[in-house]
N, CA, C and O atoms as a DFTB+ gen file, in Angstrom:
792 C
 N C O
     1  1       0.840      -1.176       0.001
     2  2      -0.001       0.001       0.000
     3  2       0.881       1.231       0.000
     4  3       1.875       1.323       0.720
     5  1       0.478       2.171      -0.834
     6  2       1.283       3.375      -0.984
     7  2       0.818       4.423       0.000
     8  3      -0.383       4.657       0.131
     9  1       1.720       5.043       0.676
    10  2       1.382       6.084       1.636
    11  2       1.366       7.422       0.948
    12  3       2.212       7.723       0.105
    13  1       0.390       8.222       1.320
    14  2       0.315       9.593       0.808
    15  2       1.042      10.492       1.771
    16  3       0.556      10.785       2.864
    17  1       2.166      10.910       1.370
    18  2       2.941      11.802       2.219
    19  2       2.764      13.207       1.675
    20  3       2.827      13.445       0.469
    21  1       2.543      14.120       2.590
    22  2       2.386      15.517       2.187
    23  2       1.052      15.830       1.551
    24  3       0.886      16.912       0.989
    25  1       0.101      14.926       1.619
    26  2      -1.244      15.185       1.056
    27  2      -2.210      15.565       2.180
    28  3      -2.194      14.994       3.270
    29  1      -3.018      16.515       1.877
    30  2      -4.055      16.940       2.851
    31  2      -5.423      16.503       2.328
    32  3      -5.737      16.613       1.142
    33  1      -6.187      16.022       3.237
    34  2      -7.546      15.654       2.853
    35  2      -8.412      16.925       2.789
    36  3      -8.374      17.776       3.677
    37  1      -9.170      17.013       1.729
    38  2     -10.078      18.166       1.604
    39  2     -11.503      17.642       1.736
    40  3     -11.969      16.843       0.924
    41  1     -12.193      18.123       2.797
    42  2     -13.583      17.704       3.025
    43  2     -14.433      18.954       3.220
    44  3     -14.287      19.653       4.222
    45  1     -15.326      19.243       2.263
    46  2     -16.149      20.465       2.303
    47  2     -17.444      20.277       3.087
    48  3     -18.226      21.218       3.222
    49  1     -17.669      19.122       3.584
    50  2     -18.939      18.874       4.248
    51  2     -19.134      19.754       5.476
    52  3     -20.267      20.162       5.732
    53  1     -18.149      20.057       6.213
    54  2     -18.247      20.923       7.395
    55  2     -18.649      22.328       7.016
    56  3     -19.470      22.941       7.699
    57  1     -18.082      22.859       5.929
    58  2     -18.423      24.206       5.485
    59  2     -19.879      24.274       5.016
    60  3     -20.587      25.241       5.296
    61  1     -20.303      23.255       4.316
    62  2     -21.694      23.224       3.861
    63  2     -22.629      23.194       5.059
    64  3     -23.662      23.863       5.030
    65  1     -22.319      22.464       6.088
    66  2     -23.138      22.388       7.304
    67  2     -23.257      23.739       7.981
    68  3     -24.342      24.100       8.436
    69  1     -22.158      24.507       8.061
    70  2     -22.186      25.837       8.679
    71  2     -23.020      26.791       7.834
    72  3     -23.787      27.585       8.379
    73  1     -22.882      26.726       6.517
    74  2     -23.678      27.578       5.621
    75  2     -25.166      27.310       5.765
    76  3     -25.974      28.237       5.810
    77  1     -25.518      26.037       5.835
    78  2     -26.927      25.674       6.015
    79  2     -27.455      26.207       7.343
    80  3     -28.583      26.693       7.422
    81  1     -26.632      26.113       8.380
    82  2     -27.016      26.612       9.701
    83  2     -27.247      28.125       9.669
    84  3     -28.199      28.620      10.271
    85  1     -26.375      28.860       8.967
    86  2     -26.515      30.322       8.865
    87  2     -27.810      30.672       8.122
    88  3     -28.549      31.562       8.545
    89  1     -28.082      29.970       7.015
    90  2     -29.319      30.216       6.257
    91  2     -30.540      29.910       7.127
    92  3     -31.517      30.659       7.109
    93  1     -30.486      28.826       7.879
    94  2     -31.599      28.434       8.743
    95  2     -31.863      29.488       9.821
    96  3     -33.010      29.856      10.072
    97  1     -30.784      29.971      10.457
    98  2     -30.929      31.006      11.498
    99  2     -31.487      32.292      10.893
   100  3     -32.323      32.958      11.502
   101  1     -31.022      32.637       9.692
   102  2     -31.526      33.837       9.013
   103  2     -33.019      33.712       8.737
   104  3     -33.778      34.661       8.934
   105  1     -33.434      32.533       8.280
   106  2     -34.859      32.316       8.013
   107  2     -35.682      32.448       9.290
   108  3     -36.780      33.005       9.262
   109  1     -35.170      31.946      10.399
   110  2     -35.878      32.060      11.677
   111  2     -36.013      33.528      12.079
   112  3     -37.078      33.959      12.523
   113  1     -34.919      34.300      11.921
   114  2     -34.962      35.726      12.272
   115  2     -35.960      36.491      11.401
   116  3     -36.723      37.316      11.903
   117  1     -35.952      36.214      10.091
   118  2     -36.892      36.875       9.178
   119  2     -38.328      36.518       9.552
   120  3     -39.203      37.383       9.557
   121  1     -38.570      35.248       9.865
   122  2     -39.911      34.814      10.255
   123  2     -40.348      35.492      11.550
   124  3     -41.512      35.864      11.694
   125  1     -39.412      35.654      12.501
   126  2     -39.741      36.307      13.772
   127  2     -40.104      37.773      13.556
   128  3     -41.060      38.272      14.149
   129  1     -39.337      38.466      12.704
   130  2     -39.633      39.871      12.397
   131  2     -40.993      39.984      11.708
   132  3     -41.799      40.852      12.042
   133  1     -41.237      39.094      10.741
   134  2     -42.519      39.112      10.033
   135  2     -43.674      38.842      10.994
   136  3     -44.725      39.476      10.895
   137  1     -43.488      37.910      11.914
   138  2     -44.531      37.615      12.901
   139  2     -44.800      38.836      13.781
   140  3     -45.952      39.139      14.092
   141  1     -43.732      39.538      14.182
   142  2     -43.901      40.752      14.984
   143  2     -44.689      41.817      14.245
   144  3     -45.565      42.465      14.819
   145  1     -44.371      41.998      12.956
   146  2     -45.095      42.985      12.136
   147  2     -46.564      42.589      12.011
   148  3     -47.450      43.435      12.132
   149  1     -46.821      41.304      11.771
   150  2     -48.204      40.830      11.658
   151  2     -48.983      41.037      12.952
   152  3     -50.146      41.437      12.925
   153  1     -48.334      40.761      14.093
   154  2     -49.006      40.946      15.376
   155  2     -49.344      42.415      15.614
   156  3     -50.443      42.740      16.064
   157  1     -48.391      43.305      15.309
   158  2     -48.640      44.742      15.471
   159  2     -49.768      45.203      14.559
   160  3     -50.653      45.947      14.980
   161  1     -49.732      44.756      13.303
   162  2     -50.761      45.143      12.336
   163  2     -52.128      44.627      12.760
   164  3     -53.118      45.355      12.684
   165  1     -52.188      43.372      13.207
   166  2     -53.475      42.807      13.621
   167  2     -54.007      43.525      14.856
   168  3     -55.216      43.719      14.985
   169  1     -53.115      43.921      15.767
   170  2     -53.544      44.681      16.949
   171  2     -54.134      46.023      16.564
   172  3     -55.166      46.430      17.098
   173  1     -53.469      46.724      15.621
   174  2     -53.972      48.018      15.150
   175  2     -55.318      47.857      14.452
   176  3     -56.241      48.637      14.684
   177  1     -55.425      46.840      13.595
   178  2     -56.680      46.601      12.881
   179  2     -57.811      46.245      13.840
   180  3     -58.953      46.659      13.643
   181  1     -57.487      45.475      14.882
   182  2     -58.508      45.109      15.856
   183  2     -59.012      46.348      16.597
   184  3     -60.213      46.494      16.823
   185  1     -58.086      47.243      16.976
   186  2     -58.478      48.480      17.660
   187  2     -59.379      49.326      16.772
   188  3     -60.403      49.839      17.222
   189  1     -58.985      49.469      15.488
   190  2     -59.794      50.260      14.555
   191  2     -61.159      49.614      14.327
   192  3     -62.174      50.309      14.263
   193  1     -61.185      48.295      14.206
   194  2     -62.451      47.592      13.986
   195  2     -63.376      47.744      15.187
   196  3     -64.584      47.918      15.024
   197  1     -62.814      47.679      16.393
   198  2     -63.613      47.857      17.601
   199  2     -64.210      49.253      17.654
   200  3     -65.391      49.422      17.957
   201  1     -63.373      50.268      17.353
   202  2     -63.855      51.655      17.364
   203  2     -64.944      51.861      16.319
   204  3     -65.951      52.517      16.587
   205  1     -64.742      51.300      15.128
   206  2     -65.743      51.428      14.063
   207  2     -67.039      50.735      14.455
   208  3     -68.124      51.262      14.209
   209  1     -66.934      49.561      15.061
   210  2     -68.123      48.826      15.504
   211  2     -68.897      49.589      16.563
   212  3     -70.126      49.645      16.518
   213  1     -68.175      50.187      17.528
   214  2     -68.845      50.961      18.578
   215  2     -69.539      52.182      17.982
   216  3     -70.653      52.525      18.378
   217  1     -68.877      52.837      17.029
   218  2     -69.463      54.014      16.385
   219  2     -70.715      53.631      15.597
   220  3     -71.728      54.328      15.644
   221  1     -70.629      52.513      14.872
   222  2     -71.790      52.056      14.090
   223  2     -72.946      51.685      15.002
   224  3     -74.098      52.009      14.711
   225  1     -72.646      51.006      16.107
   226  2     -73.682      50.637      17.068
   227  2     -74.337      51.875      17.653
   228  3     -75.556      51.931      17.814
   229  1     -73.503      52.881      17.973
   230  2     -74.024      54.134      18.521
   231  2     -74.965      54.812      17.539
   232  3     -76.021      55.309      17.930
   233  1     -74.585      54.836      16.257
   234  2     -75.408      55.501      15.250
   235  2     -76.721      54.771      15.026
   236  3     -77.740      55.394      14.725
   237  1     -76.701      53.465      15.169
   238  2     -77.916      52.692      14.933
   239  2     -78.845      52.743      16.147
   240  3     -80.064      52.821      15.989
   241  1     -78.280      52.699      17.355
   242  2     -79.115      52.544      18.550
   243  2     -79.465      53.851      19.240
   244  3     -80.452      53.893      19.974
   245  1     -78.701      54.923      19.039
   246  2     -78.961      56.183      19.729
   247  2     -80.171      56.870      19.114
   248  3     -80.162      57.240      17.940
   249  1     -81.223      57.036      19.934
   250  2     -82.459      57.613      19.416
   251  2     -83.327      58.139      20.554
   252  3     -83.312      57.622      21.671
   253  1     -84.079      59.181      20.231
   254  2     -85.049      59.778      21.153
   255  2     -86.427      59.141      20.904
   256  3     -86.802      58.876      19.762
   257  1     -87.163      58.905      21.981
   258  2     -88.551      58.427      21.862
   259  2     -89.468      59.546      22.353
   260  3     -89.300      60.049      23.463
   261  1     -90.438      59.933      21.521
   262  2     -91.377      60.997      21.884
   263  2     -92.579      60.374      22.593
   264  3     -93.273      59.524      22.035
   265  1     -92.810      60.809      23.826
   266  2     -93.924      60.304      24.634
   267  2     -95.200      61.083      24.337
   268  3     -96.286      60.510      24.257
   269  1     -95.051      62.417      24.173
   270  2     -96.223      63.263      23.961
   271  2     -95.812      64.521      23.215
   272  3     -94.710      65.037      23.405
   273  1     -96.701      65.007      22.369
   274  2     -96.522      66.307      21.710
   275  2     -97.549      67.263      22.290
   276  3     -98.726      66.927      22.427
   277  1     -97.088      68.454      22.628
   278  2     -97.930      69.440      23.295
   279  2     -97.830      70.762      22.551
   280  3     -96.732      71.232      22.252
   281  1     -98.963      71.355      22.256
   282  2     -98.960      72.683      21.647
   283  2     -99.207      73.743      22.700
   284  3     -99.877      73.492      23.701
   285  1     -98.664      74.928      22.473
   286  2     -98.881      76.034      23.405
   287  2     -99.274      77.271      22.617
   288  3     -98.673      77.585      21.590
   289  1    -100.298      77.974      23.113
   290  2    -100.746      79.202      22.475
   291  2    -100.619      80.356      23.464
   292  3    -101.251      80.357      24.521
   293  1     -99.803      81.327      23.108
   294  2     -99.666      82.507      23.969
   295  2    -100.727      83.550      23.638
   296  3    -100.808      84.591      24.290
   297  1    -101.545      83.263      22.615
   298  2    -102.618      84.186      22.227
   299  2    -103.750      84.115      23.245
   300  3    -103.861      83.164      24.019
   301  1    -104.577      85.139      23.222
   302  2    -105.780      85.130      24.057
   303  2    -106.989      85.340      23.154
   304  3    -106.853      85.725      21.992
   305  1    -108.162      85.084      23.699
   306  2    -109.371      85.258      22.904
   307  2    -109.724      83.997      22.146
   308  3    -109.181      82.924      22.409
   309  1    -110.635      84.137      21.207
   310  2    -111.137      82.973      20.485
   311  2    -110.327      82.657      19.234
   312  3    -110.391      81.537      18.726
   313  1    -109.575      83.616      18.737
   314  2    -108.801      83.406      17.502
   315  2    -107.346      83.097      17.851
   316  3    -106.459      83.933      17.681
   317  1    -107.126      81.889      18.337
   318  2    -105.782      81.499      18.784
   319  2    -105.038      80.750      17.681
   320  3    -105.647      80.175      16.779
   321  1    -103.707      80.771      17.773
   322  2    -102.886      79.852      16.986
   323  2    -101.794      79.293      17.887
   324  3    -101.561      79.801      18.983
   325  1    -101.136      78.254      17.423
   326  2    -100.101      77.602      18.236
   327  2     -98.793      78.355      18.029
   328  3     -98.326      78.528      16.904
   329  1     -98.215      78.800      19.143
   330  2     -96.984      79.591      19.056
   331  2     -95.736      78.763      19.360
   332  3     -94.646      79.101      18.899
   333  1     -95.883      77.681      20.131
   334  2     -94.752      76.806      20.453
   335  2     -95.218      75.362      20.482
   336  3     -96.387      75.083      20.747
   337  1     -94.305      74.450      20.209
   338  2     -94.596      73.018      20.289
   339  2     -93.613      72.381      21.258
   340  3     -92.404      72.596      21.171
   341  1     -94.152      71.592      22.185
   342  2     -93.308      70.892      23.155
   343  2     -93.372      69.395      22.947
   344  3     -94.432      68.842      22.653
   345  1     -92.235      68.741      23.101
   346  2     -92.166      67.285      23.000
   347  2     -91.668      66.726      24.325
   348  3     -90.620      67.139      24.820
   349  1     -92.413      65.789      24.898
   350  2     -91.947      65.065      26.072
   351  2     -91.177      63.853      25.562
   352  3     -91.719      63.036      24.819
   353  1     -89.911      63.738      25.963
   354  2     -89.039      62.719      25.358
   355  2     -88.331      61.878      26.413
   356  3     -88.126      62.304      27.550
   357  1     -87.972      60.682      26.001
   358  2     -87.117      59.764      26.746
   359  2     -86.163      59.123      25.753
   360  3     -86.280      59.322      24.544
   361  1     -85.221      58.355      26.273
   362  2     -84.356      57.575      25.388
   363  2     -85.135      56.379      24.853
   364  3     -85.917      55.769      25.580
   365  1     -84.923      56.047      23.591
   366  2     -85.503      54.829      23.035
   367  2     -84.824      53.621      23.677
   368  3     -83.711      53.733      24.193
   369  1     -85.482      52.486      23.647
   370  2     -84.927      51.271      24.237
   371  2     -83.569      50.949      23.620
   372  3     -83.426      50.921      22.398
   373  1     -82.584      50.710      24.466
   374  2     -81.247      50.362      24.001
   375  2     -80.382      51.538      23.616
   376  3     -79.228      51.358      23.228
   377  1     -80.922      52.747      23.719
   378  2     -80.158      53.929      23.316
   379  2     -79.161      54.322      24.399
   380  3     -79.416      54.155      25.592
   381  1     -78.025      54.847      23.960
   382  2     -77.064      55.408      24.892
   383  2     -77.493      56.802      25.308
   384  3     -78.420      57.369      24.728
   385  1     -76.824      57.360      26.310
   386  2     -77.134      58.703      26.808
   387  2     -76.911      59.746      25.709
   388  3     -76.048      59.578      24.848
   389  1     -77.699      60.822      25.751
   390  2     -77.614      61.885      24.747
   391  2     -77.539      63.231      25.459
   392  3     -78.402      63.559      26.273
   393  1     -76.508      64.002      25.151
   394  2     -76.406      65.360      25.694
   395  2     -77.392      66.256      24.972
   396  3     -77.552      66.158      23.756
   397  1     -78.055      67.129      25.716
   398  2     -79.026      68.035      25.099
   399  2     -78.360      68.934      24.056
   400  3     -78.991      69.336      23.079
   401  1     -77.099      69.240      24.269
   402  2     -76.378      70.081      23.301
   403  2     -76.092      69.336      22.001
   404  3     -75.693      69.952      21.013
   405  1     -76.291      68.011      21.988
   406  2     -76.067      67.213      20.777
   407  2     -77.346      66.964      19.984
   408  3     -77.312      66.283      18.959
   409  1     -78.468      67.504      20.441
   410  2     -79.726      67.321      19.722
   411  2     -79.901      68.407      18.662
   412  3     -79.626      69.583      18.899
   413  1     -80.363      67.981      17.494
   414  2     -80.653      68.903      16.388
   415  2     -82.120      68.710      16.003
   416  3     -82.574      67.582      15.812
   417  1     -82.853      69.811      15.890
   418  2     -84.255      69.754      15.504
   419  2     -84.446      70.374      14.132
   420  3     -83.639      71.186      13.682
   421  1     -85.527      69.978      13.476
   422  2     -85.968      70.686      12.270
   423  2     -87.483      70.826      12.342
   424  3     -88.168      69.997      12.941
   425  1     -87.991      71.879      11.728
   426  2     -89.425      72.174      11.780
   427  2     -89.916      72.547      10.394
   428  3     -89.266      73.312       9.680
   429  1     -91.082      71.996      10.009
   430  2     -91.682      72.338       8.713
   431  2     -93.192      72.442       8.880
   432  3     -93.838      71.557       9.440
   433  1     -93.729      73.535       8.384
   434  2     -95.173      73.721       8.341
   435  2     -95.476      74.626       7.159
   436  3     -95.070      75.788       7.135
   437  1     -96.194      74.085       6.173
   438  2     -96.463      74.864       4.962
   439  2     -95.163      75.225       4.266
   440  3     -94.349      74.350       3.969
   441  1     -94.966      76.507       4.005
   442  2     -93.731      76.958       3.343
   443  2     -92.638      77.330       4.340
   444  3     -91.544      77.729       3.942
   445  1     -92.930      77.203       5.635
   446  2     -91.947      77.526       6.670
   447  2     -91.096      76.294       6.969
   448  3     -91.624      75.218       7.251
   449  1     -89.788      76.461       6.905
   450  2     -88.884      75.336       7.185
   451  2     -87.634      75.850       7.878
   452  3     -86.955      76.745       7.374
   453  1     -87.334      75.278       9.038
   454  2     -86.114      75.596       9.770
   455  2     -85.378      74.292      10.050
   456  3     -85.993      73.294      10.425
   457  1     -84.076      74.303       9.870
   458  2     -83.270      73.133      10.226
   459  2     -82.042      73.599      10.990
   460  3     -81.719      74.787      10.994
   461  1     -81.365      72.672      11.629
   462  2     -80.190      73.032      12.422
   463  2     -80.555      73.731      13.710
   464  3     -79.784      74.543      14.223
   465  1     -81.736      73.418      14.241
   466  2     -82.196      74.051      15.481
   467  2     -81.498      73.366      16.656
   468  3     -81.573      72.146      16.798
   469  1     -80.826      74.142      17.491
   470  2     -80.091      73.574      18.625
   471  2     -80.472      74.306      19.904
   472  3     -81.178      75.313      19.870
   473  1     -79.994      73.786      21.036
   474  2     -80.304      74.421      22.317
   475  2     -79.510      75.703      22.506
   476  3     -79.797      76.476      23.420
   477  1     -78.515      75.941      21.658
   478  2     -77.692      77.149      21.788
   479  2     -77.870      78.092      20.614
   480  3     -77.192      79.117      20.535
   481  1     -78.778      77.758      19.694
   482  2     -78.984      78.597      18.521
   483  2     -79.671      79.908      18.870
   484  3     -80.150      80.094      19.988
   485  1     -79.712      80.805      17.908
   486  2     -80.329      82.113      18.107
   487  2     -81.603      82.218      17.285
   488  3     -81.783      81.498      16.302
   489  1     -82.483      83.121      17.695
   490  2     -83.700      83.452      16.963
   491  2     -84.522      82.194      16.685
   492  3     -84.837      81.452      17.615
   493  1     -84.874      81.941      15.420
   494  2     -85.727      80.803      15.077
   495  2     -84.991      79.467      15.120
   496  3     -85.602      78.422      14.898
   497  1     -83.697      79.484      15.399
   498  2     -82.920      78.245      15.427
   499  2     -82.575      77.843      16.857
   500  3     -81.495      77.311      17.118
   501  1     -83.499      78.101      17.777
   502  2     -83.246      77.811      19.181
   503  2     -84.414      77.031      19.777
   504  3     -85.577      77.348      19.528
   505  1     -84.089      75.999      20.571
   506  2     -85.119      75.343      21.370
   507  2     -84.677      75.344      22.827
   508  3     -83.485      75.405      23.128
   509  1     -85.644      75.275      23.715
   510  2     -85.320      75.204      25.142
   511  2     -85.684      73.814      25.646
   512  3     -86.456      73.095      25.013
   513  1     -85.127      73.449      26.776
   514  2     -85.445      72.142      27.356
   515  2     -85.480      72.250      28.870
   516  3     -84.828      73.109      29.463
   517  1     -86.237      71.382      29.473
   518  2     -86.215      71.240      30.926
   519  2     -86.502      69.777      31.257
   520  3     -87.233      69.093      30.541
   521  1     -85.918      69.320      32.341
   522  2     -86.088      67.924      32.742
   523  2     -87.304      67.788      33.645
   524  3     -87.470      68.549      34.598
   525  1     -88.142      66.822      33.342
   526  2     -89.263      66.471      34.211
   527  2     -88.763      65.513      35.281
   528  3     -89.140      65.607      36.449
   529  1     -87.912      64.596      34.859
   530  2     -87.288      63.642      35.780
   531  2     -85.813      63.568      35.414
   532  3     -85.459      63.141      34.315
   533  1     -84.952      63.988      36.346
   534  2     -83.512      64.020      36.088
   535  2     -82.800      63.317      37.233
   536  3     -82.722      63.846      38.342
   537  1     -82.285      62.131      36.965
   538  2     -81.644      61.322      37.997
   539  2     -80.245      61.844      38.308
   540  3     -79.850      61.912      39.471
   541  1     -79.499      62.211      37.271
   542  2     -78.084      62.570      37.445
   543  2     -77.858      64.044      37.741
   544  3     -76.794      64.409      38.243
   545  1     -78.829      64.903      37.443
   546  2     -78.670      66.324      37.732
   547  2     -77.850      67.081      36.706
   548  3     -77.479      68.229      36.949
   549  1     -77.554      66.467      35.556
   550  2     -76.806      67.176      34.508
   551  2     -77.692      67.366      33.277
   552  3     -78.882      67.052      33.306
   553  1     -77.110      67.877      32.209
   554  2     -77.904      68.154      30.998
   555  2     -77.788      67.033      29.971
   556  3     -77.874      67.268      28.766
   557  1     -77.593      65.821      30.460
   558  2     -77.510      64.639      29.597
   559  2     -78.721      63.757      29.868
   560  3     -78.988      63.387      31.011
   561  1     -79.449      63.423      28.809
   562  2     -80.621      62.551      28.933
   563  2     -80.142      61.107      29.021
   564  3     -79.525      60.587      28.091
   565  1     -80.434      60.468      30.152
   566  2     -79.992      59.097      30.374
   567  2     -81.205      58.201      30.597
   568  3     -82.337      58.673      30.695
   569  1     -80.948      56.920      30.675
   570  2     -82.025      55.950      30.864
   571  2     -82.804      56.280      32.139
   572  3     -82.211      56.562      33.180
   573  1     -84.138      56.244      32.048
   574  2     -84.978      56.523      33.203
   575  2     -85.300      57.999      33.391
   576  3     -86.029      58.356      34.316
   577  1     -84.769      58.860      32.530
   578  2     -85.019      60.297      32.650
   579  2     -86.013      60.756      31.579
   580  3     -86.124      60.151      30.513
   581  1     -86.728      61.834      31.887
   582  2     -87.711      62.407      30.967
   583  2     -87.471      63.902      30.865
   584  3     -87.202      64.570      31.864
   585  1     -87.571      64.422      29.640
   586  2     -87.348      65.859      29.437
   587  2     -88.397      66.418      28.486
   588  3     -89.064      65.677      27.764
   589  1     -88.529      67.739      28.501
   590  2     -89.382      68.445      27.552
   591  2     -88.516      69.318      26.661
   592  3     -87.640      70.038      27.142
   593  1     -88.767      69.248      25.355
   594  2     -88.111      70.128      24.393
   595  2     -89.171      71.092      23.873
   596  3     -90.241      70.659      23.446
   597  1     -88.889      72.389      23.904
   598  2     -89.840      73.381      23.408
   599  2     -89.239      74.123      22.234
   600  3     -88.133      74.657      22.317
   601  1     -89.990      74.149      21.123
   602  2     -89.538      74.908      19.958
   603  2     -90.664      75.796      19.450
   604  3     -91.788      75.324      19.284
   605  1     -90.385      77.083      19.199
   606  2     -89.209      77.766      19.746
   607  2     -89.342      77.854      21.255
   608  3     -90.361      77.457      21.819
   609  1     -88.319      78.369      21.903
   610  2     -88.359      78.490      23.351
   611  2     -89.702      79.103      23.755
   612  3     -90.120      80.127      23.216
   613  1     -90.366      78.457      24.710
   614  2     -91.723      78.865      25.089
   615  2     -91.770      80.356      25.424
   616  3     -90.934      80.848      26.181
   617  1     -92.717      81.055      24.878
   618  2     -92.863      82.513      25.016
   619  2     -91.703      83.262      24.373
   620  3     -91.551      84.465      24.585
   621  1     -90.882      82.562      23.587
   622  2     -89.744      83.235      22.961
   623  2     -89.878      83.361      21.459
   624  3     -88.971      83.864      20.796
   625  1     -90.994      82.913      20.913
   626  2     -91.161      82.979      19.468
   627  2     -92.594      82.685      19.096
   628  3     -93.450      82.519      19.965
   629  1     -92.849      82.622      17.823
   630  2     -94.218      82.384      17.361
   631  2     -94.178      81.542      16.095
   632  3     -93.781      82.016      15.031
   633  1     -94.599      80.271      16.224
   634  2     -94.648      79.397      15.051
   635  2     -95.822      79.744      14.150
   636  3     -95.801      79.464      12.951
   637  1     -96.839      80.352      14.732
   638  2     -98.011      80.771      13.964
   639  2     -98.663      79.596      13.227
   640  3     -98.963      79.677      12.035
   641  1     -98.876      78.492      13.979
   642  2     -99.588      77.340      13.422
   643  2    -101.080      77.577      13.621
   644  3    -101.569      77.605      14.750
   645  1    -101.790      77.745      12.524
   646  2    -103.226      78.021      12.601
   647  2    -104.025      76.731      12.720
   648  3    -103.490      75.634      12.555
   649  1    -105.306      76.880      13.007
   650  2    -106.217      75.732      13.076
   651  2    -106.139      74.935      11.776
   652  3    -106.190      75.499      10.682
   653  1    -106.016      73.618      11.915
   654  2    -105.985      72.746      10.747
   655  2    -104.642      72.635      10.052
   656  3    -104.497      71.842       9.121
   657  1    -103.643      73.421      10.486
   658  2    -102.307      73.334       9.874
   659  2    -101.593      72.059      10.324
   660  3    -101.736      71.622      11.466
   661  1    -100.834      71.480       9.421
   662  2    -100.016      70.305       9.736
   663  2     -98.560      70.736       9.848
   664  3     -98.085      71.563       9.070
   665  1     -97.860      70.167      10.824
   666  2     -96.429      70.458      10.969
   667  2     -95.665      69.160      11.191
   668  3     -96.218      68.161      11.652
   669  1     -94.395      69.201      10.854
   670  2     -93.487      68.067      11.071
   671  2     -92.300      68.580      11.871
   672  3     -91.660      69.563      11.499
   673  1     -92.020      67.906      12.962
   674  2     -90.888      68.263      13.814
   675  2     -90.005      67.028      13.943
   676  3     -90.488      65.962      14.323
   677  1     -88.718      67.160      13.632
   678  2     -87.800      66.023      13.764
   679  2     -86.779      66.307      14.854
   680  3     -86.387      67.451      15.082
   681  1     -86.360      65.244      15.520
   682  2     -85.345      65.324      16.572
   683  2     -84.273      64.299      16.236
   684  3     -84.573      63.130      15.994
   685  1     -83.014      64.746      16.222
   686  2     -81.922      63.833      15.893
   687  2     -80.697      64.138      16.742
   688  3     -80.256      65.285      16.811
   689  1     -80.140      63.102      17.397
   690  2     -78.832      63.277      18.023
   691  2     -77.781      63.484      16.932
   692  3     -77.990      63.062      15.795
   693  1     -76.668      64.118      17.253
   694  2     -75.620      64.345      16.238
   695  2     -75.188      63.030      15.602
   696  3     -74.916      62.978      14.403
   697  1     -75.123      61.968      16.401
   698  2     -74.834      60.632      15.875
   699  2     -75.964      59.718      16.308
   700  3     -75.949      59.203      17.426
   701  1     -76.927      59.512      15.454
   702  2     -78.045      58.661      15.835
   703  2     -79.194      58.746      14.849
   704  3     -79.086      59.351      13.782
   705  1     -80.280      58.131      15.232
   706  2     -81.452      58.009      14.367
   707  2     -82.397      59.197      14.527
   708  3     -82.504      59.789      15.601
   709  1     -83.077      59.529      13.435
   710  2     -84.045      60.633      13.426
   711  2     -85.390      60.142      13.970
   712  3     -85.858      59.058      13.623
   713  1     -85.998      60.962      14.828
   714  2     -87.367      60.722      15.287
   715  2     -88.246      61.807      14.678
   716  3     -87.951      62.994      14.819
   717  1     -89.322      61.413      14.005
   718  2     -90.197      62.367      13.316
   719  2     -91.570      62.403      13.973
   720  3     -92.172      61.366      14.248
   721  1     -92.049      63.614      14.219
   722  2     -93.387      63.822      14.781
   723  2     -94.184      64.636      13.772
   724  3     -93.756      65.716      13.367
   725  1     -95.336      64.126      13.365
   726  2     -96.208      64.843      12.435
   727  2     -97.575      65.009      13.089
   728  3     -98.215      64.029      13.470
   729  1     -98.015      66.258      13.214
   730  2     -99.291      66.550      13.865
   731  2    -100.069      67.583      13.061
   732  3     -99.497      68.373      12.310
   733  1    -101.385      67.556      13.235
   734  2    -102.272      68.551      12.632
   735  2    -103.034      69.250      13.747
   736  3    -103.639      68.602      14.601
   737  1    -103.000      70.567      13.730
   738  2    -103.676      71.354      14.762
   739  2    -105.181      71.141      14.682
   740  3    -105.729      70.943      13.597
   741  1    -105.853      71.182      15.843
   742  2    -107.310      71.009      15.822
   743  2    -108.000      72.138      15.058
   744  3    -107.424      73.204      14.840
   745  1    -109.228      71.884      14.663
   746  2    -109.982      72.879      13.893
   747  2    -110.297      74.123      14.721
   748  3    -110.417      75.224      14.183
   749  1    -110.427      73.936      16.024
   750  2    -110.673      75.069      16.920
   751  2    -109.656      75.006      18.052
   752  3    -109.541      73.988      18.736
   753  1    -108.913      76.101      18.249
   754  2    -107.928      76.178      19.330
   755  2    -108.507      77.106      20.393
   756  3    -108.553      78.322      20.209
   757  1    -108.949      76.519      21.511
   758  2    -109.620      77.300      22.547
   759  2    -108.765      77.508      23.780
   760  3    -108.949      78.489      24.500
   761  1    -107.829      76.597      24.036
   762  2    -107.070      76.645      25.286
   763  2    -105.604      76.985      25.028
   764  3    -105.117      76.939      23.898
   765  1    -104.927      77.325      26.110
   766  2    -103.507      77.671      25.993
   767  2    -102.671      76.441      25.646
   768  3    -101.684      76.554      24.919
   769  1    -103.052      75.267      26.156
   770  2    -102.303      74.041      25.886
   771  2    -103.136      73.108      25.019
   772  3    -104.324      72.898      25.265
   773  1    -102.496      72.561      24.012
   774  2    -103.181      71.686      23.056
   775  2    -102.578      70.288      23.141
   776  3    -101.378      70.103      22.939
   777  1    -103.424      69.309      23.441
   778  2    -102.967      67.913      23.480
   779  2    -103.729      67.039      22.491
   780  3    -103.277      65.951      22.133
   781  1    -104.880      67.522      22.056
   782  2    -105.717      66.748      21.125
   783  2    -105.430      67.190      19.695
   784  3    -105.900      68.236      19.247
   785  1    -104.657      66.381      18.994
   786  2    -104.338      66.672      17.598
   787  2    -105.272      65.891      16.704
   788  3    -105.801      64.855      17.105
   789  1    -105.482      66.383      15.487
   790  2    -106.355      65.653      14.570
   791  2    -105.513      64.840      13.602
   792  3    -106.057      64.149      12.741
């Protein structure tokens, strides 16, 4: 047998093993970074989806329920007309609390139309409110509370709704459902307060 003197064995298998290990570790690091990005993105999307869902629920469920419509006449004598309209209101079932400053009214009778009526508006764009039952003592209508909305502010304006006139009054929270009230004044207005509509 011949001896190999001065020959070195060349074996590349060790180098290939180290290269494979480096590629494997790199793949693990890339996967970890990608997983971190996905987790952050999914967390952000979940937060946005939750906020959007809450907003959509609020818009669908927030609503005023009208218990009674009341007319008021500041006129005297036999030739009266309705000068203000009052609505007794509560929250609709399932509705969240509503700040009175977030309510917007609109009024239409014949050719007269006002919109954007708020509790802080001026002249014909103003309504007043008072609580009949207020549990919390603030100006937010909450479950179990009852309030009156007067448009225009009682003794502060004149709607001039004559006998037999029909009017439409809408109430809407800034984010929520519209409640519409349509009434026709009686043929004869004899009293200061009108509860019997035709």
